[in-house]
C-alpha positions, -999 to +999 in steps of 0.1 A: +485-422+825+458-429+801+438-443+829+441-420+850+430-391+825+400-410+814+387-417+849+380-380+858+361-370+826+342-401+823+333-395+859+322-357+848+303-371+821+283-396+846+278-366+869+264-339+842+239-367+828+229-370+859+220-331+868+203-328+830+178-360+841+171-346+874+161-312+860+137-328+838+101-335+850+079-357+833+056-338+812+024-332+827-012-336+809-040-313+813-080-311+810-077-279+796-055-250+789-073-235+817-061-257+839-024-259+828-020-223+826-038-221+864-011-249+877+017-231+858+007-194+879+003-214+914+039-231+908+054-196+902+039-183+932+051-213+951+085-202+937+084-168+945+086-162+909+075-132+892+046-137+870+050-117+834+027-088+827+015-098+795-018-088+776-018-129+774-016-140+809-043-112+824-014-091+850-016-060+825-045-046+836-061-056+804-078-082+791-101-091+769-129-097+796-124-061+812-131-045+781-161-066+768-175-063+804-170-097+815-145-113+844-118-133+835-132-166+850-162-165+831-151-162+795-175-157+765-209-175+772-230-184+743-268-200+747-255-236+739-289-243+724-291-219+701-251-228+689-264-265+688-296-252+666-275-231+641-249-256+638-275-285+629-293-264+605-255-260+584-245-297+590-253-296+556-227-274+543-189-278+545-175-260+578-144-240+577-144-231+612-164-241+644-158-223+677-187-232+701-166-210+732-169-182+711-202-187+694-188-187+653-195-213+629-180-204+592-192-223+568-173-230+533-188-221+498-217-243+490-225-246+456-259-243+441-280-243+406-255-270+389-224-249+400-232-214+389-243-199+425-229-203+452-230-192+492-214-193+525-228-183+559-210-170+588-231-175+621-223-153+655-242-164+688-234-136+711-248-142+742-274-164+764-307-151+754-326-156+726-335-127+709-327-108+680-296-094+695-284-127+702-275-144+668-260-127+637-262-143+604-248-131+574-252-148+542-227-145+511-236-150+475-212-155+445-223-162+410-202-179+381-191-153+352-173-172+328-143-192+346-143-164+379-169-164+407-186-128+406-196-114+446-237-109+447-230-090+483-247-102+512-285-114+507-301-101+538-332-117+534-320-147+534-297-141+562-334-128+579-349-162+574-321-181+588-319-160+619-355-163+624-354-203+615-325-207+640-336-187+669-377-208+661-357-240+668-341-233+700-367-212+713-387-243+709-363-264+724-359-246+753-395-246+762-395-289+755-367-290+776-379-272+809-414-292+801 
């Protein structure tokens, strides 16, 4: 009697395990996030599944590219020469964030004058051009007062000097690369 009860239970377990295995696909690997999203959207269309309508998937009629005047396939595009030069100019400082797609470089605080002063630089390459409007540089300074750091504000003169240095070097590299 026990063998008769055990056999159907065992068969049920085996069938269930086989079904679970058939539902699991091998994980796919993608070269980029964009490729993964496009592949998943293609699968949804093949299966006639509705795609979502959230801001993240771009089907809501609202996209970041649309707000900025870009199409969704172009993304934000910055000048790679300017970005590379900017990154090279601040390479002596510790970096908090580097995003080449958005053209943003954020350094950590860097100490000067035996640790009595420190500075931090934020750089943003805005577009493909090499004009003054294409680059934003902000240099923050602080000084040590006892045991605490006191903000000295943004140093506009040094920010401008760094910006001019980056643009001059980038323009020179561009001219040299065109020869």
